[in-house]
Biotite code that builds the C-alpha atoms (Angstrom):
import biotite.structure as struc

atoms = struc.array([
    struc.Atom([133.332, 102.813, 66.624], chain_id="A", res_id=1, res_name="MET", atom_name="CA", element="C"),
    struc.Atom([133.676, 105.501, 63.940], chain_id="A", res_id=2, res_name="PHE", atom_name="CA", element="C"),
    struc.Atom([131.002, 107.375, 62.147], chain_id="A", res_id=3, res_name="THR", atom_name="CA", element="C"),
    struc.Atom([130.754, 110.729, 60.423], chain_id="A", res_id=4, res_name="ILE", atom_name="CA", element="C"),
    struc.Atom([129.614, 113.784, 62.344], chain_id="A", res_id=5, res_name="PRO", atom_name="CA", element="C"),
    struc.Atom([125.954, 114.695, 62.128], chain_id="A", res_id=6, res_name="GLU", atom_name="CA", element="C"),
    struc.Atom([126.795, 118.166, 60.869], chain_id="A", res_id=7, res_name="SER", atom_name="CA", element="C"),
    struc.Atom([128.528, 116.560, 57.854], chain_id="A", res_id=8, res_name="LEU", atom_name="CA", element="C"),
    struc.Atom([125.734, 114.256, 57.046], chain_id="A", res_id=9, res_name="ALA", atom_name="CA", element="C"),
    struc.Atom([123.146, 117.026, 57.224], chain_id="A", res_id=10, res_name="ASN", atom_name="CA", element="C"),
    struc.Atom([125.215, 119.267, 55.019], chain_id="A", res_id=11, res_name="GLN", atom_name="CA", element="C"),
    struc.Atom([125.579, 116.165, 52.426], chain_id="A", res_id=12, res_name="ALA", atom_name="CA", element="C"),
    struc.Atom([121.802, 115.583, 52.402], chain_id="A", res_id=13, res_name="GLN", atom_name="CA", element="C"),
    struc.Atom([121.109, 119.276, 51.812], chain_id="A", res_id=14, res_name="GLU", atom_name="CA", element="C"),
    struc.Atom([123.677, 119.279, 48.902], chain_id="A", res_id=15, res_name="ARG", atom_name="CA", element="C"),
    struc.Atom([121.986, 116.324, 47.171], chain_id="A", res_id=16, res_name="ILE", atom_name="CA", element="C"),
    struc.Atom([118.182, 116.967, 47.968], chain_id="A", res_id=17, res_name="LYS", atom_name="CA", element="C"),
    struc.Atom([117.464, 118.397, 44.398], chain_id="A", res_id=18, res_name="ASN", atom_name="CA", element="C"),
    struc.Atom([118.405, 115.221, 42.669], chain_id="A", res_id=19, res_name="PHE", atom_name="CA", element="C"),
    struc.Atom([116.492, 111.891, 42.113], chain_id="A", res_id=20, res_name="PRO", atom_name="CA", element="C"),
    struc.Atom([117.803, 110.140, 45.189], chain_id="A", res_id=21, res_name="VAL", atom_name="CA", element="C"),
    struc.Atom([116.178, 108.913, 48.443], chain_id="A", res_id=22, res_name="GLU", atom_name="CA", element="C"),
    struc.Atom([117.210, 108.145, 51.952], chain_id="A", res_id=23, res_name="GLY", atom_name="CA", element="C"),
    struc.Atom([120.659, 108.246, 53.567], chain_id="A", res_id=24, res_name="PHE", atom_name="CA", element="C"),
    struc.Atom([122.855, 105.527, 55.179], chain_id="A", res_id=25, res_name="VAL", atom_name="CA", element="C"),
    struc.Atom([125.013, 106.480, 58.064], chain_id="A", res_id=26, res_name="TYR", atom_name="CA", element="C"),
    struc.Atom([128.008, 104.131, 57.717], chain_id="A", res_id=27, res_name="ASN", atom_name="CA", element="C"),
    struc.Atom([129.834, 103.014, 60.717], chain_id="A", res_id=28, res_name="LYS", atom_name="CA", element="C"),
    struc.Atom([132.850, 100.571, 61.600], chain_id="A", res_id=29, res_name="GLY", atom_name="CA", element="C"),
    struc.Atom([135.682, 100.218, 63.424], chain_id="A", res_id=30, res_name="PRO", atom_name="CA", element="C"),
    struc.Atom([138.086, 103.075, 64.109], chain_id="A", res_id=31, res_name="SER", atom_name="CA", element="C"),
    struc.Atom([141.150, 100.925, 63.040], chain_id="A", res_id=32, res_name="ASN", atom_name="CA", element="C"),
    struc.Atom([139.670, 98.782, 60.164], chain_id="A", res_id=33, res_name="PRO", atom_name="CA", element="C"),
    struc.Atom([141.717, 96.019, 58.524], chain_id="A", res_id=34, res_name="LYS", atom_name="CA", element="C"),
    struc.Atom([140.404, 97.392, 55.146], chain_id="A", res_id=35, res_name="ILE", atom_name="CA", element="C"),
    struc.Atom([138.069, 100.165, 53.966], chain_id="A", res_id=36, res_name="MET", atom_name="CA", element="C"),
    struc.Atom([135.707, 98.972, 51.293], chain_id="A", res_id=37, res_name="LEU", atom_name="CA", element="C"),
    struc.Atom([134.216, 101.619, 48.647], chain_id="A", res_id=38, res_name="VAL", atom_name="CA", element="C"),
    struc.Atom([131.342, 100.882, 46.847], chain_id="A", res_id=39, res_name="GLY", atom_name="CA", element="C"),
    struc.Atom([128.898, 102.812, 44.682], chain_id="A", res_id=40, res_name="GLU", atom_name="CA", element="C"),
    struc.Atom([125.619, 103.676, 46.389], chain_id="A", res_id=41, res_name="ALA", atom_name="CA", element="C"),
    struc.Atom([123.013, 102.085, 48.492], chain_id="A", res_id=42, res_name="PRO", atom_name="CA", element="C"),
    struc.Atom([120.134, 100.350, 46.978], chain_id="A", res_id=43, res_name="GLY", atom_name="CA", element="C"),
    struc.Atom([116.307, 99.840, 48.006], chain_id="A", res_id=44, res_name="GLU", atom_name="CA", element="C"),
    struc.Atom([117.228, 97.352, 50.703], chain_id="A", res_id=45, res_name="GLN", atom_name="CA", element="C"),
    struc.Atom([119.961, 99.450, 52.222], chain_id="A", res_id=46, res_name="GLU", atom_name="CA", element="C"),
    struc.Atom([117.807, 102.516, 52.455], chain_id="A", res_id=47, res_name="ILE", atom_name="CA", element="C"),
    struc.Atom([115.125, 100.606, 54.532], chain_id="A", res_id=48, res_name="ILE", atom_name="CA", element="C"),
    struc.Atom([117.578, 99.012, 56.781], chain_id="A", res_id=49, res_name="ASP", atom_name="CA", element="C"),
    struc.Atom([120.243, 101.739, 57.050], chain_id="A", res_id=50, res_name="GLY", atom_name="CA", element="C"),
    struc.Atom([122.983, 99.204, 56.429], chain_id="A", res_id=51, res_name="ILE", atom_name="CA", element="C"),
    struc.Atom([125.445, 98.969, 53.766], chain_id="A", res_id=52, res_name="PRO", atom_name="CA", element="C"),
    struc.Atom([125.618, 95.830, 51.553], chain_id="A", res_id=53, res_name="PHE", atom_name="CA", element="C"),
    struc.Atom([122.816, 93.641, 52.817], chain_id="A", res_id=54, res_name="ILE", atom_name="CA", element="C"),
    struc.Atom([120.642, 91.557, 50.534], chain_id="A", res_id=55, res_name="GLY", atom_name="CA", element="C"),
    struc.Atom([122.171, 89.315, 47.835], chain_id="A", res_id=56, res_name="ARG", atom_name="CA", element="C"),
    struc.Atom([125.096, 91.580, 47.148], chain_id="A", res_id=57, res_name="ALA", atom_name="CA", element="C"),
    struc.Atom([125.806, 91.803, 50.790], chain_id="A", res_id=58, res_name="GLY", atom_name="CA", element="C"),
    struc.Atom([125.863, 88.193, 50.943], chain_id="A", res_id=59, res_name="ARG", atom_name="CA", element="C"),
    struc.Atom([128.313, 88.027, 48.258], chain_id="A", res_id=60, res_name="GLU", atom_name="CA", element="C"),
    struc.Atom([130.707, 90.504, 49.915], chain_id="A", res_id=61, res_name="LEU", atom_name="CA", element="C"),
    struc.Atom([130.374, 88.600, 53.186], chain_id="A", res_id=62, res_name="MET", atom_name="CA", element="C"),
    struc.Atom([131.433, 85.313, 51.595], chain_id="A", res_id=63, res_name="ALA", atom_name="CA", element="C"),
    struc.Atom([134.402, 87.142, 50.075], chain_id="A", res_id=64, res_name="SER", atom_name="CA", element="C"),
    struc.Atom([135.250, 88.630, 53.565], chain_id="A", res_id=65, res_name="LEU", atom_name="CA", element="C"),
    struc.Atom([134.969, 85.129, 55.240], chain_id="A", res_id=66, res_name="GLU", atom_name="CA", element="C"),
    struc.Atom([137.145, 83.711, 52.588], chain_id="A", res_id=67, res_name="SER", atom_name="CA", element="C"),
    struc.Atom([140.168, 85.622, 53.773], chain_id="A", res_id=68, res_name="ILE", atom_name="CA", element="C"),
    struc.Atom([139.292, 85.260, 57.556], chain_id="A", res_id=69, res_name="GLY", atom_name="CA", element="C"),
    struc.Atom([137.390, 88.621, 57.974], chain_id="A", res_id=70, res_name="LEU", atom_name="CA", element="C"),
    struc.Atom([134.026, 89.690, 58.822], chain_id="A", res_id=71, res_name="SER", atom_name="CA", element="C"),
    struc.Atom([131.733, 92.771, 58.780], chain_id="A", res_id=72, res_name="ARG", atom_name="CA", element="C"),
    struc.Atom([132.981, 93.966, 62.139], chain_id="A", res_id=73, res_name="GLU", atom_name="CA", element="C"),
    struc.Atom([136.676, 93.919, 60.840], chain_id="A", res_id=74, res_name="ASP", atom_name="CA", element="C"),
    struc.Atom([136.026, 96.330, 58.046], chain_id="A", res_id=75, res_name="VAL", atom_name="CA", element="C"),
    struc.Atom([134.805, 99.709, 57.197], chain_id="A", res_id=76, res_name="TYR", atom_name="CA", element="C"),
    struc.Atom([132.052, 99.877, 54.542], chain_id="A", res_id=77, res_name="ILE", atom_name="CA", element="C"),
    struc.Atom([131.374, 103.153, 52.901], chain_id="A", res_id=78, res_name="THR", atom_name="CA", element="C"),
    struc.Atom([130.420, 104.469, 49.285], chain_id="A", res_id=79, res_name="SER", atom_name="CA", element="C"),
    struc.Atom([130.868, 107.273, 46.716], chain_id="A", res_id=80, res_name="ALA", atom_name="CA", element="C"),
    struc.Atom([127.059, 108.191, 47.364], chain_id="A", res_id=81, res_name="VAL", atom_name="CA", element="C"),
    struc.Atom([125.123, 107.525, 50.612], chain_id="A", res_id=82, res_name="ARG", atom_name="CA", element="C"),
    struc.Atom([121.583, 108.092, 49.218], chain_id="A", res_id=83, res_name="SER", atom_name="CA", element="C"),
    struc.Atom([119.927, 105.712, 46.766], chain_id="A", res_id=84, res_name="ARG", atom_name="CA", element="C"),
    struc.Atom([119.977, 106.994, 43.289], chain_id="A", res_id=85, res_name="PRO", atom_name="CA", element="C"),
    struc.Atom([116.807, 105.841, 41.598], chain_id="A", res_id=86, res_name="TYR", atom_name="CA", element="C"),
    struc.Atom([114.832, 105.949, 38.110], chain_id="A", res_id=87, res_name="LYS", atom_name="CA", element="C"),
    struc.Atom([111.125, 105.410, 37.213], chain_id="A", res_id=88, res_name="TRP", atom_name="CA", element="C"),
    struc.Atom([110.390, 102.359, 35.361], chain_id="A", res_id=89, res_name="GLY", atom_name="CA", element="C"),
    struc.Atom([107.514, 99.909, 34.545], chain_id="A", res_id=90, res_name="LYS", atom_name="CA", element="C"),
    struc.Atom([107.123, 96.626, 36.271], chain_id="A", res_id=91, res_name="LYS", atom_name="CA", element="C"),
    struc.Atom([104.966, 94.060, 34.610], chain_id="A", res_id=92, res_name="ARG", atom_name="CA", element="C"),
    struc.Atom([102.611, 92.183, 36.867], chain_id="A", res_id=93, res_name="ASN", atom_name="CA", element="C"),
    struc.Atom([101.596, 88.517, 36.754], chain_id="A", res_id=94, res_name="ARG", atom_name="CA", element="C"),
    struc.Atom([98.183, 89.648, 35.419], chain_id="A", res_id=95, res_name="ASP", atom_name="CA", element="C"),
    struc.Atom([99.640, 91.594, 32.591], chain_id="A", res_id=96, res_name="GLY", atom_name="CA", element="C"),
    struc.Atom([99.336, 95.013, 34.086], chain_id="A", res_id=97, res_name="THR", atom_name="CA", element="C"),
    struc.Atom([102.132, 97.469, 34.570], chain_id="A", res_id=98, res_name="GLU", atom_name="CA", element="C"),
    struc.Atom([103.009, 99.508, 37.644], chain_id="A", res_id=99, res_name="THR", atom_name="CA", element="C"),
    struc.Atom([105.413, 102.134, 38.042], chain_id="A", res_id=100, res_name="GLU", atom_name="CA", element="C"),
    struc.Atom([108.408, 101.562, 40.507], chain_id="A", res_id=101, res_name="ARG", atom_name="CA", element="C"),
    struc.Atom([111.784, 102.960, 41.460], chain_id="A", res_id=102, res_name="LYS", atom_name="CA", element="C"),
    struc.Atom([114.724, 101.190, 40.020], chain_id="A", res_id=103, res_name="TYR", atom_name="CA", element="C"),
    struc.Atom([118.481, 101.603, 41.155], chain_id="A", res_id=104, res_name="ASN", atom_name="CA", element="C"),
    struc.Atom([120.779, 103.476, 38.679], chain_id="A", res_id=105, res_name="ARG", atom_name="CA", element="C"),
    struc.Atom([124.520, 104.605, 38.970], chain_id="A", res_id=106, res_name="PRO", atom_name="CA", element="C"),
    struc.Atom([125.057, 108.026, 40.715], chain_id="A", res_id=107, res_name="PRO", atom_name="CA", element="C"),
    struc.Atom([125.846, 110.888, 38.412], chain_id="A", res_id=108, res_name="THR", atom_name="CA", element="C"),
    struc.Atom([128.887, 113.101, 38.582], chain_id="A", res_id=109, res_name="LYS", atom_name="CA", element="C"),
    struc.Atom([126.975, 115.831, 40.431], chain_id="A", res_id=110, res_name="LYS", atom_name="CA", element="C"),
    struc.Atom([125.763, 113.420, 43.002], chain_id="A", res_id=111, res_name="GLU", atom_name="CA", element="C"),
    struc.Atom([129.067, 112.112, 43.635], chain_id="A", res_id=112, res_name="ILE", atom_name="CA", element="C"),
    struc.Atom([130.377, 115.484, 44.300], chain_id="A", res_id=113, res_name="PHE", atom_name="CA", element="C"),
    struc.Atom([127.490, 116.409, 46.569], chain_id="A", res_id=114, res_name="ALA", atom_name="CA", element="C"),
    struc.Atom([128.646, 113.309, 48.720], chain_id="A", res_id=115, res_name="HIS", atom_name="CA", element="C"),
    struc.Atom([132.301, 113.705, 48.245], chain_id="A", res_id=116, res_name="ALA", atom_name="CA", element="C"),
    struc.Atom([133.075, 115.386, 51.632], chain_id="A", res_id=117, res_name="PRO", atom_name="CA", element="C"),
    struc.Atom([131.718, 112.324, 53.331], chain_id="A", res_id=118, res_name="LEU", atom_name="CA", element="C"),
    struc.Atom([134.223, 109.921, 51.820], chain_id="A", res_id=119, res_name="LEU", atom_name="CA", element="C"),
    struc.Atom([137.021, 112.571, 52.101], chain_id="A", res_id=120, res_name="ASP", atom_name="CA", element="C"),
    struc.Atom([136.256, 112.914, 55.784], chain_id="A", res_id=121, res_name="TYR", atom_name="CA", element="C"),
    struc.Atom([136.415, 108.947, 56.411], chain_id="A", res_id=122, res_name="GLU", atom_name="CA", element="C"),
    struc.Atom([139.523, 108.478, 54.507], chain_id="A", res_id=123, res_name="ILE", atom_name="CA", element="C"),
    struc.Atom([141.208, 111.255, 56.199], chain_id="A", res_id=124, res_name="GLN", atom_name="CA", element="C"),
    struc.Atom([140.216, 110.446, 59.645], chain_id="A", res_id=125, res_name="ASN", atom_name="CA", element="C"),
    struc.Atom([140.348, 106.633, 59.367], chain_id="A", res_id=126, res_name="LEU", atom_name="CA", element="C"),
    struc.Atom([143.692, 106.568, 57.339], chain_id="A", res_id=127, res_name="ASN", atom_name="CA", element="C"),
    struc.Atom([143.078, 103.175, 56.194], chain_id="A", res_id=128, res_name="PRO", atom_name="CA", element="C"),
    struc.Atom([145.996, 100.943, 55.412], chain_id="A", res_id=129, res_name="LYS", atom_name="CA", element="C"),
    struc.Atom([144.228, 99.491, 52.378], chain_id="A", res_id=130, res_name="LEU", atom_name="CA", element="C"),
    struc.Atom([141.405, 100.360, 50.338], chain_id="A", res_id=131, res_name="ILE", atom_name="CA", element="C"),
    struc.Atom([139.340, 97.978, 48.407], chain_id="A", res_id=132, res_name="VAL", atom_name="CA", element="C"),
    struc.Atom([137.116, 99.630, 45.711], chain_id="A", res_id=133, res_name="THR", atom_name="CA", element="C"),
    struc.Atom([133.917, 97.495, 44.610], chain_id="A", res_id=134, res_name="LEU", atom_name="CA", element="C"),
    struc.Atom([133.160, 98.273, 40.894], chain_id="A", res_id=135, res_name="GLY", atom_name="CA", element="C"),
    struc.Atom([134.027, 101.258, 38.650], chain_id="A", res_id=136, res_name="ASN", atom_name="CA", element="C"),
    struc.Atom([132.311, 103.890, 40.486], chain_id="A", res_id=137, res_name="ILE", atom_name="CA", element="C"),
    struc.Atom([134.233, 103.552, 43.723], chain_id="A", res_id=138, res_name="GLY", atom_name="CA", element="C"),
    struc.Atom([137.174, 103.222, 41.677], chain_id="A", res_id=139, res_name="LEU", atom_name="CA", element="C"),
    struc.Atom([136.886, 106.201, 39.631], chain_id="A", res_id=140, res_name="GLN", atom_name="CA", element="C"),
    struc.Atom([135.713, 108.224, 42.626], chain_id="A", res_id=141, res_name="ARG", atom_name="CA", element="C"),
    struc.Atom([139.181, 107.854, 43.980], chain_id="A", res_id=142, res_name="LEU", atom_name="CA", element="C"),
    struc.Atom([141.350, 107.600, 40.869], chain_id="A", res_id=143, res_name="LEU", atom_name="CA", element="C"),
    struc.Atom([139.587, 109.475, 38.108], chain_id="A", res_id=144, res_name="GLY", atom_name="CA", element="C"),
    struc.Atom([137.185, 108.585, 35.177], chain_id="A", res_id=145, res_name="PRO", atom_name="CA", element="C"),
    struc.Atom([139.896, 106.656, 33.127], chain_id="A", res_id=146, res_name="THR", atom_name="CA", element="C"),
    struc.Atom([140.495, 103.853, 35.918], chain_id="A", res_id=147, res_name="ALA", atom_name="CA", element="C"),
    struc.Atom([138.669, 100.795, 34.749], chain_id="A", res_id=148, res_name="LYS", atom_name="CA", element="C"),
    struc.Atom([138.052, 97.784, 37.048], chain_id="A", res_id=149, res_name="VAL", atom_name="CA", element="C"),
    struc.Atom([138.487, 95.549, 34.167], chain_id="A", res_id=150, res_name="THR", atom_name="CA", element="C"),
    struc.Atom([141.961, 96.645, 33.632], chain_id="A", res_id=151, res_name="GLN", atom_name="CA", element="C"),
    struc.Atom([143.050, 97.011, 37.235], chain_id="A", res_id=152, res_name="MET", atom_name="CA", element="C"),
    struc.Atom([141.435, 94.571, 39.316], chain_id="A", res_id=153, res_name="HIS", atom_name="CA", element="C"),
    struc.Atom([143.503, 92.536, 41.908], chain_id="A", res_id=154, res_name="GLY", atom_name="CA", element="C"),
    struc.Atom([146.494, 95.100, 41.468], chain_id="A", res_id=155, res_name="GLU", atom_name="CA", element="C"),
    struc.Atom([147.892, 96.684, 44.367], chain_id="A", res_id=156, res_name="LEU", atom_name="CA", element="C"),
    struc.Atom([147.997, 100.438, 43.312], chain_id="A", res_id=157, res_name="ILE", atom_name="CA", element="C"),
    struc.Atom([149.764, 103.128, 45.573], chain_id="A", res_id=158, res_name="GLU", atom_name="CA", element="C"),
    struc.Atom([149.215, 106.757, 44.467], chain_id="A", res_id=159, res_name="ARG", atom_name="CA", element="C"),
    struc.Atom([147.311, 109.958, 45.613], chain_id="A", res_id=160, res_name="PRO", atom_name="CA", element="C"),
    struc.Atom([143.560, 109.840, 45.446], chain_id="A", res_id=161, res_name="ILE", atom_name="CA", element="C"),
    struc.Atom([140.993, 112.608, 44.601], chain_id="A", res_id=162, res_name="GLN", atom_name="CA", element="C"),
    struc.Atom([139.192, 114.811, 47.064], chain_id="A", res_id=163, res_name="TYR", atom_name="CA", element="C"),
    struc.Atom([137.188, 118.068, 47.043], chain_id="A", res_id=164, res_name="ILE", atom_name="CA", element="C"),
    struc.Atom([139.199, 120.881, 48.850], chain_id="A", res_id=165, res_name="PRO", atom_name="CA", element="C"),
    struc.Atom([136.755, 123.533, 47.993], chain_id="A", res_id=166, res_name="ASP", atom_name="CA", element="C"),
    struc.Atom([132.928, 122.855, 48.125], chain_id="A", res_id=167, res_name="LEU", atom_name="CA", element="C"),
    struc.Atom([131.955, 125.857, 45.960], chain_id="A", res_id=168, res_name="ASP", atom_name="CA", element="C"),
    struc.Atom([134.219, 124.647, 43.069], chain_id="A", res_id=169, res_name="LYS", atom_name="CA", element="C"),
    struc.Atom([133.121, 121.179, 42.787], chain_id="A", res_id=170, res_name="ASN", atom_name="CA", element="C"),
    struc.Atom([136.421, 119.831, 41.376], chain_id="A", res_id=171, res_name="ALA", atom_name="CA", element="C"),
    struc.Atom([138.609, 117.231, 42.419], chain_id="A", res_id=172, res_name="PHE", atom_name="CA", element="C"),
    struc.Atom([142.169, 117.551, 43.079], chain_id="A", res_id=173, res_name="THR", atom_name="CA", element="C"),
    struc.Atom([144.836, 114.913, 44.223], chain_id="A", res_id=174, res_name="LEU", atom_name="CA", element="C"),
    struc.Atom([146.065, 114.406, 47.856], chain_id="A", res_id=175, res_name="THR", atom_name="CA", element="C"),
    struc.Atom([149.622, 115.020, 48.896], chain_id="A", res_id=176, res_name="ASP", atom_name="CA", element="C"),
    struc.Atom([149.575, 111.379, 50.470], chain_id="A", res_id=177, res_name="LYS", atom_name="CA", element="C"),
    struc.Atom([149.524, 108.238, 48.333], chain_id="A", res_id=178, res_name="ALA", atom_name="CA", element="C"),
    struc.Atom([146.988, 105.376, 49.503], chain_id="A", res_id=179, res_name="TYR", atom_name="CA", element="C"),
    struc.Atom([147.193, 101.762, 48.753], chain_id="A", res_id=180, res_name="ARG", atom_name="CA", element="C"),
    struc.Atom([144.186, 100.552, 46.690], chain_id="A", res_id=181, res_name="ILE", atom_name="CA", element="C"),
    struc.Atom([143.115, 97.045, 45.366], chain_id="A", res_id=182, res_name="VAL", atom_name="CA", element="C"),
    struc.Atom([140.233, 97.368, 42.847], chain_id="A", res_id=183, res_name="PRO", atom_name="CA", element="C"),
    struc.Atom([137.872, 94.422, 42.417], chain_id="A", res_id=184, res_name="THR", atom_name="CA", element="C"),
    struc.Atom([134.436, 93.914, 40.801], chain_id="A", res_id=185, res_name="PHE", atom_name="CA", element="C"),
    struc.Atom([131.233, 94.793, 42.806], chain_id="A", res_id=186, res_name="HIS", atom_name="CA", element="C"),
    struc.Atom([130.009, 91.890, 44.357], chain_id="A", res_id=187, res_name="PRO", atom_name="CA", element="C"),
    struc.Atom([126.598, 92.135, 42.380], chain_id="A", res_id=188, res_name="ALA", atom_name="CA", element="C"),
    struc.Atom([128.600, 91.742, 39.136], chain_id="A", res_id=189, res_name="SER", atom_name="CA", element="C"),
    struc.Atom([128.405, 88.017, 39.503], chain_id="A", res_id=190, res_name="VAL", atom_name="CA", element="C"),
    struc.Atom([124.674, 88.143, 39.051], chain_id="A", res_id=191, res_name="PHE", atom_name="CA", element="C"),
    struc.Atom([124.723, 89.516, 35.530], chain_id="A", res_id=192, res_name="TYR", atom_name="CA", element="C"),
    struc.Atom([128.197, 88.509, 34.450], chain_id="A", res_id=193, res_name="ARG", atom_name="CA", element="C"),
    struc.Atom([128.902, 84.969, 36.080], chain_id="A", res_id=194, res_name="PRO", atom_name="CA", element="C"),
    struc.Atom([132.298, 85.026, 34.198], chain_id="A", res_id=195, res_name="SER", atom_name="CA", element="C"),
    struc.Atom([133.411, 87.673, 36.825], chain_id="A", res_id=196, res_name="HIS", atom_name="CA", element="C"),
    struc.Atom([133.207, 85.273, 39.726], chain_id="A", res_id=197, res_name="ARG", atom_name="CA", element="C"),
    struc.Atom([136.624, 83.589, 38.981], chain_id="A", res_id=198, res_name="GLU", atom_name="CA", element="C"),
    struc.Atom([138.377, 86.996, 38.851], chain_id="A", res_id=199, res_name="SER", atom_name="CA", element="C"),
    struc.Atom([136.565, 88.272, 41.803], chain_id="A", res_id=200, res_name="LEU", atom_name="CA", element="C"),
    struc.Atom([137.572, 85.291, 43.899], chain_id="A", res_id=201, res_name="GLU", atom_name="CA", element="C"),
    struc.Atom([141.160, 85.535, 42.547], chain_id="A", res_id=202, res_name="ALA", atom_name="CA", element="C"),
    struc.Atom([141.267, 89.366, 43.691], chain_id="A", res_id=203, res_name="ASP", atom_name="CA", element="C"),
    struc.Atom([140.082, 88.488, 47.334], chain_id="A", res_id=204, res_name="TRP", atom_name="CA", element="C"),
    struc.Atom([142.821, 86.008, 47.392], chain_id="A", res_id=205, res_name="ARG", atom_name="CA", element="C"),
    struc.Atom([145.368, 88.597, 46.609], chain_id="A", res_id=206, res_name="ARG", atom_name="CA", element="C"),
    struc.Atom([143.654, 90.899, 49.240], chain_id="A", res_id=207, res_name="ILE", atom_name="CA", element="C"),
    struc.Atom([144.157, 88.130, 51.756], chain_id="A", res_id=208, res_name="GLY", atom_name="CA", element="C"),
    struc.Atom([147.974, 87.816, 50.555], chain_id="A", res_id=209, res_name="GLU", atom_name="CA", element="C"),
    struc.Atom([148.446, 91.508, 51.130], chain_id="A", res_id=210, res_name="ILE", atom_name="CA", element="C"),
    struc.Atom([146.988, 91.553, 54.518], chain_id="A", res_id=211, res_name="LEU", atom_name="CA", element="C"),
    struc.Atom([148.955, 88.483, 55.603], chain_id="A", res_id=212, res_name="SER", atom_name="CA", element="C"),
    struc.Atom([152.185, 90.097, 54.519], chain_id="A", res_id=213, res_name="ASN", atom_name="CA", element="C"),
    struc.Atom([151.562, 92.960, 56.791], chain_id="A", res_id=214, res_name="GLU", atom_name="CA", element="C"),
    struc.Atom([150.901, 91.072, 59.968], chain_id="A", res_id=215, res_name="SER", atom_name="CA", element="C"),
])
């Protein structure tokens, strides 16, 4: 079983502590995963349970994995940021009153930099044969801000990826090594854009074909 060192986790939490985020998820998974999944950031339920991709989005992801004969135990699940980014908003109650509550939001560039060494460490040490990015945040963390999941989903891409060689500079550079990546939509996308489901299912069939050709 693979997990990040405690010292690296502590450093990452220290670097992000002044941002509006909460909690921290310690990802873990097989040392030789079939694929590495790179998402965005944990949500409210993930922070409570300490497990990535649970709840509705998690069930969608597990269904996608099952469609190609995989389970959670076969893959390594990680994300660009490991703490939950939140914003305050109002929730209207049934009695007409409003209460303040935290809502999920996308991580900022600075928050992604703060946790970049975690993903860098995982990729370097797991050396995944195939990386599947889930949504734009995970994709752009690896391939840069011009990468768009709507344009690249389902494609097998082989190229260097971004990493941070110097924590003091907070600037990405590219690896010497090329990695194999298949971008697809975040599993939660089907909740607010049902039209994505057909493309999502086709992407996972493509991922299954790639894995079958390797075996």
